[in-house]
PDB file with one MODEL, atoms N, CA, C and O in Angstrom:
MODEL        1
ATOM      1  N   MET A   1     163.512 106.208  84.939  1.00  0.00           N
ATOM      2  CA  MET A   1     162.446 106.246  83.637  1.00  0.00           C
ATOM      3  C   MET A   1     160.912 105.391  84.523  1.00  0.00           C
ATOM      4  O   MET A   1     159.869 105.705  85.096  1.00  0.00           O
ATOM      5  N   ARG A   2     161.457 104.544  84.246  1.00  0.00           N
ATOM      6  CA  ARG A   2     160.001 103.516  84.378  1.00  0.00           C
ATOM      7  C   ARG A   2     159.520 103.679  85.337  1.00  0.00           C
ATOM      8  O   ARG A   2     158.292 103.621  85.386  1.00  0.00           O
ATOM      9  N   GLU A   3     160.327 103.968  86.577  1.00  0.00           N
ATOM     10  CA  GLU A   3     159.475 104.199  87.498  1.00  0.00           C
ATOM     11  C   GLU A   3     158.450 105.444  87.608  1.00  0.00           C
ATOM     12  O   GLU A   3     157.316 105.360  88.079  1.00  0.00           O
ATOM     13  N   ILE A   4     159.150 106.814  87.001  1.00  0.00           N
ATOM     14  CA  ILE A   4     158.411 107.954  87.166  1.00  0.00           C
ATOM     15  C   ILE A   4     157.078 107.484  86.128  1.00  0.00           C
ATOM     16  O   ILE A   4     155.963 107.750  86.577  1.00  0.00           O
ATOM     17  N   PHE A   5     157.141 106.834  84.834  1.00  0.00           N
ATOM     18  CA  PHE A   5     155.917 106.847  84.167  1.00  0.00           C
ATOM     19  C   PHE A   5     154.619 105.523  84.819  1.00  0.00           C
ATOM     20  O   PHE A   5     153.451 105.332  84.481  1.00  0.00           O
ATOM     21  N   ALA A   6     155.336 104.954  85.661  1.00  0.00           N
ATOM     22  CA  ALA A   6     154.520 103.321  86.360  1.00  0.00           C
ATOM     23  C   ALA A   6     153.225 104.528  87.062  1.00  0.00           C
ATOM     24  O   ALA A   6     152.018 104.591  86.829  1.00  0.00           O
ATOM     25  N   GLY A   7     153.937 105.208  87.800  1.00  0.00           N
ATOM     26  CA  GLY A   7     152.502 105.864  88.459  1.00  0.00           C
ATOM     27  C   GLY A   7     151.834 106.778  88.173  1.00  0.00           C
ATOM     28  O   GLY A   7     151.115 107.354  88.988  1.00  0.00           O
ATOM     29  N   MET A   8     151.950 107.128  86.820  1.00  0.00           N
ATOM     30  CA  MET A   8     151.067 108.107  86.438  1.00  0.00           C
ATOM     31  C   MET A   8     149.795 107.495  85.798  1.00  0.00           C
ATOM     32  O   MET A   8     149.729 106.315  85.454  1.00  0.00           O
ATOM     33  N   PRO A   9     148.831 108.360  85.671  1.00  0.00           N
ATOM     34  CA  PRO A   9     147.584 107.889  84.668  1.00  0.00           C
ATOM     35  C   PRO A   9     148.077 107.537  83.200  1.00  0.00           C
ATOM     36  O   PRO A   9     149.191 107.612  82.680  1.00  0.00           O
ATOM     37  N   TRP A  10     146.657 107.064  82.652  1.00  0.00           N
ATOM     38  CA  TRP A  10     147.630 105.925  80.895  1.00  0.00           C
ATOM     39  C   TRP A  10     147.255 106.905  80.567  1.00  0.00           C
ATOM     40  O   TRP A  10     148.342 107.482  80.584  1.00  0.00           O
ATOM     41  N   TRP A  11     146.028 108.236  80.006  1.00  0.00           N
ATOM     42  CA  TRP A  11     146.241 108.924  79.745  1.00  0.00           C
ATOM     43  C   TRP A  11     147.401 110.458  79.625  1.00  0.00           C
ATOM     44  O   TRP A  11     147.423 111.383  78.813  1.00  0.00           O
ATOM     45  N   VAL A  12     148.073 110.214  80.580  1.00  0.00           N
ATOM     46  CA  VAL A  12     149.346 110.852  80.348  1.00  0.00           C
ATOM     47  C   VAL A  12     150.233 110.476  79.813  1.00  0.00           C
ATOM     48  O   VAL A  12     150.994 111.263  79.249  1.00  0.00           O
ATOM     49  N   LYS A  13     150.438 109.117  79.809  1.00  0.00           N
ATOM     50  CA  LYS A  13     151.484 108.618  78.850  1.00  0.00           C
ATOM     51  C   LYS A  13     150.742 108.624  77.767  1.00  0.00           C
ATOM     52  O   LYS A  13     150.986 109.716  77.253  1.00  0.00           O
ATOM     53  N   TRP A  14     149.999 108.079  77.119  1.00  0.00           N
ATOM     54  CA  TRP A  14     149.395 108.085  75.756  1.00  0.00           C
ATOM     55  C   TRP A  14     148.402 109.264  74.953  1.00  0.00           C
ATOM     56  O   TRP A  14     147.642 108.934  74.042  1.00  0.00           O
ATOM     57  N   VAL A  15     148.551 110.841  75.496  1.00  0.00           N
ATOM     58  CA  VAL A  15     147.620 111.311  75.082  1.00  0.00           C
ATOM     59  C   VAL A  15     148.705 112.436  74.998  1.00  0.00           C
ATOM     60  O   VAL A  15     149.242 112.914  73.999  1.00  0.00           O
ATOM     61  N   ALA A  16     148.919 112.797  76.646  1.00  0.00           N
ATOM     62  CA  ALA A  16     149.834 114.136  77.049  1.00  0.00           C
ATOM     63  C   ALA A  16     151.239 114.302  76.459  1.00  0.00           C
ATOM     64  O   ALA A  16     151.595 115.285  75.810  1.00  0.00           O
ATOM     65  N   ILE A  17     151.997 113.243  76.750  1.00  0.00           N
ATOM     66  CA  ILE A  17     153.155 113.126  76.411  1.00  0.00           C
ATOM     67  C   ILE A  17     153.252 113.601  74.709  1.00  0.00           C
ATOM     68  O   ILE A  17     153.839 114.593  74.278  1.00  0.00           O
ATOM     69  N   PRO A  18     152.486 112.564  73.912  1.00  0.00           N
ATOM     70  CA  PRO A  18     152.923 112.922  72.504  1.00  0.00           C
ATOM     71  C   PRO A  18     151.854 114.241  72.409  1.00  0.00           C
ATOM     72  O   PRO A  18     152.291 114.873  71.448  1.00  0.00           O
ATOM     73  N   VAL A  19     150.961 114.788  72.803  1.00  0.00           N
ATOM     74  CA  VAL A  19     150.673 115.885  72.274  1.00  0.00           C
ATOM     75  C   VAL A  19     152.008 117.242  72.683  1.00  0.00           C
ATOM     76  O   VAL A  19     152.212 118.260  72.021  1.00  0.00           O
ATOM     77  N   ILE A  20     152.641 116.863  73.791  1.00  0.00           N
ATOM     78  CA  ILE A  20     153.185 118.007  73.689  1.00  0.00           C
ATOM     79  C   ILE A  20     154.751 117.438  73.043  1.00  0.00           C
ATOM     80  O   ILE A  20     155.789 118.006  73.384  1.00  0.00           O
ATOM     81  N   ALA A  21     154.757 116.459  72.245  1.00  0.00           N
ATOM     82  CA  ALA A  21     155.895 115.794  71.370  1.00  0.00           C
ATOM     83  C   ALA A  21     155.343 117.086  70.644  1.00  0.00           C
ATOM     84  O   ALA A  21     155.832 118.214  70.698  1.00  0.00           O
ATOM     85  N   ILE A  22     154.160 116.656  69.917  1.00  0.00           N
ATOM     86  CA  ILE A  22     153.855 116.862  68.681  1.00  0.00           C
ATOM     87  C   ILE A  22     154.147 118.486  68.978  1.00  0.00           C
ATOM     88  O   ILE A  22     154.858 119.027  68.131  1.00  0.00           O
ATOM     89  N   PHE A  23     153.813 119.084  69.769  1.00  0.00           N
ATOM     90  CA  PHE A  23     153.304 120.437  69.462  1.00  0.00           C
ATOM     91  C   PHE A  23     154.938 120.974  69.692  1.00  0.00           C
ATOM     92  O   PHE A  23     155.132 122.054  69.135  1.00  0.00           O
ATOM     93  N   VAL A  24     156.263 120.358  70.482  1.00  0.00           N
ATOM     94  CA  VAL A  24     157.279 121.032  70.296  1.00  0.00           C
ATOM     95  C   VAL A  24     158.220 120.461  69.139  1.00  0.00           C
ATOM     96  O   VAL A  24     159.206 121.082  68.742  1.00  0.00           O
ATOM     97  N   PHE A  25     157.729 118.916  68.511  1.00  0.00           N
ATOM     98  CA  PHE A  25     158.732 119.057  67.499  1.00  0.00           C
ATOM     99  C   PHE A  25     157.492 118.984  66.272  1.00  0.00           C
ATOM    100  O   PHE A  25     157.439 117.964  65.585  1.00  0.00           O
ATOM    101  N   GLY A  26     156.847 119.719  66.116  1.00  0.00           N
ATOM    102  CA  GLY A  26     155.688 119.790  65.374  1.00  0.00           C
ATOM    103  C   GLY A  26     156.233 120.220  63.761  1.00  0.00           C
ATOM    104  O   GLY A  26     155.914 119.724  62.680  1.00  0.00           O
ATOM    105  N   GLY A  27     157.087 121.233  64.047  1.00  0.00           N
ATOM    106  CA  GLY A  27     157.592 122.188  62.843  1.00  0.00           C
ATOM    107  C   GLY A  27     158.688 121.360  62.171  1.00  0.00           C
ATOM    108  O   GLY A  27     158.845 121.340  60.950  1.00  0.00           O
ATOM    109  N   LEU A  28     159.422 120.690  63.029  1.00  0.00           N
ATOM    110  CA  LEU A  28     160.598 119.567  62.338  1.00  0.00           C
ATOM    111  C   LEU A  28     159.608 118.353  61.850  1.00  0.00           C
ATOM    112  O   LEU A  28     159.915 117.891  60.751  1.00  0.00           O
ATOM    113  N   ILE A  29     158.626 117.846  62.402  1.00  0.00           N
ATOM    114  CA  ILE A  29     158.227 116.718  61.421  1.00  0.00           C
ATOM    115  C   ILE A  29     157.292 117.045  60.492  1.00  0.00           C
ATOM    116  O   ILE A  29     156.680 116.111  59.973  1.00  0.00           O
ATOM    117  N   ALA A  30     156.932 118.653  60.018  1.00  0.00           N
ATOM    118  CA  ALA A  30     155.816 118.959  58.997  1.00  0.00           C
ATOM    119  C   ALA A  30     157.120 119.497  58.186  1.00  0.00           C
ATOM    120  O   ALA A  30     156.883 119.282  56.997  1.00  0.00           O
ATOM    121  N   SER A  31     158.149 119.988  58.301  1.00  0.00           N
ATOM    122  CA  SER A  31     159.426 119.817  57.021  1.00  0.00           C
ATOM    123  C   SER A  31     159.732 118.628  56.604  1.00  0.00           C
ATOM    124  O   SER A  31     159.647 118.432  55.392  1.00  0.00           O
ATOM    125  N   VAL A  32     160.107 117.676  57.366  1.00  0.00           N
ATOM    126  CA  VAL A  32     160.672 116.311  57.428  1.00  0.00           C
ATOM    127  C   VAL A  32     159.578 116.004  56.435  1.00  0.00           C
ATOM    128  O   VAL A  32     160.002 116.133  55.287  1.00  0.00           O
ATOM    129  N   VAL A  33     158.143 115.592  56.502  1.00  0.00           N
ATOM    130  CA  VAL A  33     157.019 115.061  55.937  1.00  0.00           C
ATOM    131  C   VAL A  33     156.978 116.094  54.120  1.00  0.00           C
ATOM    132  O   VAL A  33     156.971 115.465  53.061  1.00  0.00           O
ATOM    133  N   GLY A  34     156.966 116.994  54.142  1.00  0.00           N
ATOM    134  CA  GLY A  34     157.090 117.896  53.478  1.00  0.00           C
ATOM    135  C   GLY A  34     158.189 117.893  52.350  1.00  0.00           C
ATOM    136  O   GLY A  34     157.971 118.132  51.162  1.00  0.00           O
ATOM    137  N   PHE A  35     159.495 117.559  52.958  1.00  0.00           N
ATOM    138  CA  PHE A  35     160.399 117.350  52.365  1.00  0.00           C
ATOM    139  C   PHE A  35     160.384 115.929  51.560  1.00  0.00           C
ATOM    140  O   PHE A  35     160.527 115.930  50.338  1.00  0.00           O
ATOM    141  N   VAL A  36     160.218 114.798  52.245  1.00  0.00           N
ATOM    142  CA  VAL A  36     159.778 113.074  51.590  1.00  0.00           C
ATOM    143  C   VAL A  36     158.626 113.868  50.301  1.00  0.00           C
ATOM    144  O   VAL A  36     158.870 113.621  49.120  1.00  0.00           O
ATOM    145  N   ILE A  37     157.763 114.529  50.552  1.00  0.00           N
ATOM    146  CA  ILE A  37     156.706 114.514  49.461  1.00  0.00           C
ATOM    147  C   ILE A  37     157.110 115.537  48.072  1.00  0.00           C
ATOM    148  O   ILE A  37     156.741 115.534  46.897  1.00  0.00           O
ATOM    149  N   SER A  38     157.896 116.244  48.737  1.00  0.00           N
ATOM    150  CA  SER A  38     158.449 117.185  47.617  1.00  0.00           C
ATOM    151  C   SER A  38     159.200 116.143  46.719  1.00  0.00           C
ATOM    152  O   SER A  38     158.905 116.024  45.530  1.00  0.00           O
ATOM    153  N   LEU A  39     160.303 115.295  47.391  1.00  0.00           N
ATOM    154  CA  LEU A  39     161.212 114.760  46.692  1.00  0.00           C
ATOM    155  C   LEU A  39     160.698 113.533  45.706  1.00  0.00           C
ATOM    156  O   LEU A  39     160.993 113.267  44.541  1.00  0.00           O
ATOM    157  N   LEU A  40     159.774 112.870  46.688  1.00  0.00           N
ATOM    158  CA  LEU A  40     158.559 111.708  45.617  1.00  0.00           C
ATOM    159  C   LEU A  40     157.801 112.502  44.512  1.00  0.00           C
ATOM    160  O   LEU A  40     157.571 111.832  43.505  1.00  0.00           O
ATOM    161  N   PHE A  41     157.377 113.757  44.492  1.00  0.00           N
ATOM    162  CA  PHE A  41     157.022 114.545  43.855  1.00  0.00           C
ATOM    163  C   PHE A  41     158.045 114.570  42.217  1.00  0.00           C
ATOM    164  O   PHE A  41     157.714 114.215  41.086  1.00  0.00           O
ATOM    165  N   LYS A  42     159.280 115.115  42.711  1.00  0.00           N
ATOM    166  CA  LYS A  42     159.940 115.347  41.928  1.00  0.00           C
ATOM    167  C   LYS A  42     160.697 114.283  41.191  1.00  0.00           C
ATOM    168  O   LYS A  42     161.386 114.383  40.176  1.00  0.00           O
ATOM    169  N   ALA A  43     160.360 113.053  42.070  1.00  0.00           N
ATOM    170  CA  ALA A  43     160.726 111.432  41.164  1.00  0.00           C
ATOM    171  C   ALA A  43     160.197 111.262  40.299  1.00  0.00           C
ATOM    172  O   ALA A  43     160.726 110.985  39.223  1.00  0.00           O
ATOM    173  N   LEU A  44     158.885 111.384  40.511  1.00  0.00           N
ATOM    174  CA  LEU A  44     157.693 111.100  39.525  1.00  0.00           C
ATOM    175  C   LEU A  44     157.543 112.074  38.442  1.00  0.00           C
ATOM    176  O   LEU A  44     157.230 111.772  37.290  1.00  0.00           O
ATOM    177  N   VAL A  45     157.762 113.164  38.831  1.00  0.00           N
ATOM    178  CA  VAL A  45     158.006 113.761  37.297  1.00  0.00           C
ATOM    179  C   VAL A  45     158.937 113.686  36.686  1.00  0.00           C
ATOM    180  O   VAL A  45     158.795 113.872  35.477  1.00  0.00           O
ATOM    181  N   PHE A  46     160.223 113.405  37.173  1.00  0.00           N
ATOM    182  CA  PHE A  46     161.382 112.657  36.294  1.00  0.00           C
ATOM    183  C   PHE A  46     161.188 111.843  35.659  1.00  0.00           C
ATOM    184  O   PHE A  46     161.605 111.814  34.501  1.00  0.00           O
ATOM    185  N   VAL A  47     160.133 110.424  36.467  1.00  0.00           N
ATOM    186  CA  VAL A  47     159.887 109.141  35.685  1.00  0.00           C
ATOM    187  C   VAL A  47     159.287 109.706  34.710  1.00  0.00           C
ATOM    188  O   VAL A  47     159.921 109.710  33.655  1.00  0.00           O
ATOM    189  N   VAL A  48     157.926 110.350  34.704  1.00  0.00           N
ATOM    190  CA  VAL A  48     157.488 110.980  33.961  1.00  0.00           C
ATOM    191  C   VAL A  48     158.249 111.372  32.277  1.00  0.00           C
ATOM    192  O   VAL A  48     158.032 111.008  31.121  1.00  0.00           O
ATOM    193  N   LEU A  49     159.061 112.155  32.850  1.00  0.00           N
ATOM    194  CA  LEU A  49     159.662 112.850  31.674  1.00  0.00           C
ATOM    195  C   LEU A  49     160.644 111.874  30.884  1.00  0.00           C
ATOM    196  O   LEU A  49     160.801 111.988  29.668  1.00  0.00           O
ATOM    197  N   VAL A  50     161.137 111.143  31.461  1.00  0.00           N
ATOM    198  CA  VAL A  50     162.323 110.282  30.953  1.00  0.00           C
ATOM    199  C   VAL A  50     161.521 108.801  30.380  1.00  0.00           C
ATOM    200  O   VAL A  50     162.189 108.102  29.617  1.00  0.00           O
ATOM    201  N   GLY A  51     160.312 108.398  30.692  1.00  0.00           N
ATOM    202  CA  GLY A  51     159.455 107.471  29.792  1.00  0.00           C
ATOM    203  C   GLY A  51     158.877 108.541  28.421  1.00  0.00           C
ATOM    204  O   GLY A  51     158.628 108.110  27.295  1.00  0.00           O
ATOM    205  N   GLY A  52     158.750 109.992  28.846  1.00  0.00           N
ATOM    206  CA  GLY A  52     157.997 109.881  27.514  1.00  0.00           C
ATOM    207  C   GLY A  52     158.756 110.619  26.149  1.00  0.00           C
ATOM    208  O   GLY A  52     158.370 111.007  25.046  1.00  0.00           O
ATOM    209  N   LEU A  53     160.529 110.560  27.152  1.00  0.00           N
ATOM    210  CA  LEU A  53     161.280 111.054  26.257  1.00  0.00           C
ATOM    211  C   LEU A  53     162.125 109.475  25.539  1.00  0.00           C
ATOM    212  O   LEU A  53     162.764 109.338  24.496  1.00  0.00           O
ATOM    213  N   ILE A  54     161.826 108.635  26.455  1.00  0.00           N
ATOM    214  CA  ILE A  54     162.152 107.507  25.548  1.00  0.00           C
ATOM    215  C   ILE A  54     161.305 107.033  24.533  1.00  0.00           C
ATOM    216  O   ILE A  54     161.691 106.466  23.510  1.00  0.00           O
ATOM    217  N   PHE A  55     159.761 107.359  24.937  1.00  0.00           N
ATOM    218  CA  PHE A  55     158.230 107.211  23.599  1.00  0.00           C
ATOM    219  C   PHE A  55     158.814 107.763  22.481  1.00  0.00           C
ATOM    220  O   PHE A  55     158.833 107.098  21.445  1.00  0.00           O
ATOM    221  N   VAL A  56     159.396 109.101  22.522  1.00  0.00           N
ATOM    222  CA  VAL A  56     159.220 109.977  21.811  1.00  0.00           C
ATOM    223  C   VAL A  56     160.815 109.427  20.664  1.00  0.00           C
ATOM    224  O   VAL A  56     160.659 109.272  19.453  1.00  0.00           O
ATOM    225  N   VAL A  57     161.748 109.283  21.122  1.00  0.00           N
ATOM    226  CA  VAL A  57     162.939 108.280  20.531  1.00  0.00           C
ATOM    227  C   VAL A  57     162.474 107.218  19.951  1.00  0.00           C
ATOM    228  O   VAL A  57     162.833 106.889  18.820  1.00  0.00           O
ATOM    229  N   ARG A  58     161.829 106.717  20.485  1.00  0.00           N
ATOM    230  CA  ARG A  58     161.645 105.326  19.717  1.00  0.00           C
ATOM    231  C   ARG A  58     160.105 105.468  18.738  1.00  0.00           C
ATOM    232  O   ARG A  58     159.685 104.681  17.889  1.00  0.00           O
ATOM    233  N   LYS A  59     159.673 106.386  19.083  1.00  0.00           N
ATOM    234  CA  LYS A  59     158.680 106.521  17.781  1.00  0.00           C
ATOM    235  C   LYS A  59     159.480 107.335  16.520  1.00  0.00           C
ATOM    236  O   LYS A  59     159.141 107.307  15.337  1.00  0.00           O
ATOM    237  N   PHE A  60     160.473 107.965  17.018  1.00  0.00           N
ATOM    238  CA  PHE A  60     160.973 109.172  15.747  1.00  0.00           C
ATOM    239  C   PHE A  60     161.797 107.725  14.824  1.00  0.00           C
ATOM    240  O   PHE A  60     161.744 107.436  13.629  1.00  0.00           O
ATOM    241  N   MET A  61     162.720 106.864  16.295  1.00  0.00           N
ATOM    242  CA  MET A  61     163.470 106.130  15.454  1.00  0.00           C
ATOM    243  C   MET A  61     162.658 105.154  14.482  1.00  0.00           C
ATOM    244  O   MET A  61     163.052 104.962  13.331  1.00  0.00           O
ATOM    245  N   THR A  62     161.315 104.446  15.077  1.00  0.00           N
ATOM    246  CA  THR A  62     160.899 103.467  14.098  1.00  0.00           C
ATOM    247  C   THR A  62     160.177 104.386  12.885  1.00  0.00           C
ATOM    248  O   THR A  62     160.051 103.963  11.736  1.00  0.00           O
ATOM    249  N   SER A  63     159.790 105.521  13.268  1.00  0.00           N
ATOM    250  CA  SER A  63     159.159 106.024  11.691  1.00  0.00           C
ATOM    251  C   SER A  63     160.314 106.444  10.681  1.00  0.00           C
ATOM    252  O   SER A  63     160.119 106.012   9.545  1.00  0.00           O
ATOM    253  N   SER A  64     161.452 107.178  10.844  1.00  0.00           N
ATOM    254  CA  SER A  64     162.584 107.317  10.251  1.00  0.00           C
ATOM    255  C   SER A  64     163.398 105.868   9.769  1.00  0.00           C
ATOM    256  O   SER A  64     163.905 105.908   8.648  1.00  0.00           O
ATOM    257  N   SER A  65     163.492 105.059  10.274  1.00  0.00           N
ATOM    258  CA  SER A  65     163.709 103.509  10.033  1.00  0.00           C
ATOM    259  C   SER A  65     162.471 103.098   8.717  1.00  0.00           C
ATOM    260  O   SER A  65     162.638 102.845   7.524  1.00  0.00           O
ATOM    261  N   SER A  66     161.878 103.134   9.121  1.00  0.00           N
ATOM    262  CA  SER A  66     160.332 102.400   7.821  1.00  0.00           C
ATOM    263  C   SER A  66     160.257 103.612   6.723  1.00  0.00           C
ATOM    264  O   SER A  66     159.347 103.488   5.903  1.00  0.00           O
ATOM    265  N   ARG A  67     161.053 104.715   6.602  1.00  0.00           N
ATOM    266  CA  ARG A  67     160.913 105.331   5.537  1.00  0.00           C
ATOM    267  C   ARG A  67     161.992 105.302   4.298  1.00  0.00           C
ATOM    268  O   ARG A  67     161.996 105.969   3.263  1.00  0.00           O
ATOM    269  N   GLY A  68     163.077 104.108   4.852  1.00  0.00           N
ATOM    270  CA  GLY A  68     163.900 103.792   4.219  1.00  0.00           C
ATOM    271  C   GLY A  68     165.036 104.613   3.644  1.00  0.00           C
ATOM    272  O   GLY A  68     164.845 105.793   3.939  1.00  0.00           O
ATOM    273  N   ASP A  69     166.015 104.469   3.021  1.00  0.00           N
ATOM    274  CA  ASP A  69     167.378 104.879   2.748  1.00  0.00           C
ATOM    275  C   ASP A  69     167.311 106.264   1.914  1.00  0.00           C
ATOM    276  O   ASP A  69     167.009 105.522   0.979  1.00  0.00           O
ATOM    277  N   TRP A  70     167.304 107.253   1.484  1.00  0.00           N
ATOM    278  CA  TRP A  70     167.260 108.413   0.426  1.00  0.00           C
ATOM    279  C   TRP A  70     168.220 108.006  -0.355  1.00  0.00           C
ATOM    280  O   TRP A  70     168.524 108.659  -1.352  1.00  0.00           O
TER     281      TRP A  70
ENDMDL
END
């Protein structure tokens, strides 16, 4: 394999082959990147919702404990 690439110009190794790889595997790469971005967005939404829930529960608990017993 090394001998095949040794006789080729630099632009074949560094331009043409990566372009062909992106053309062939572009859909796969795009779907993987989309999945990762979707997963990160869902994780961010989860963290925000859990943080909001903890904030509301703490606020409710401190306000109910400050009222005292009935």
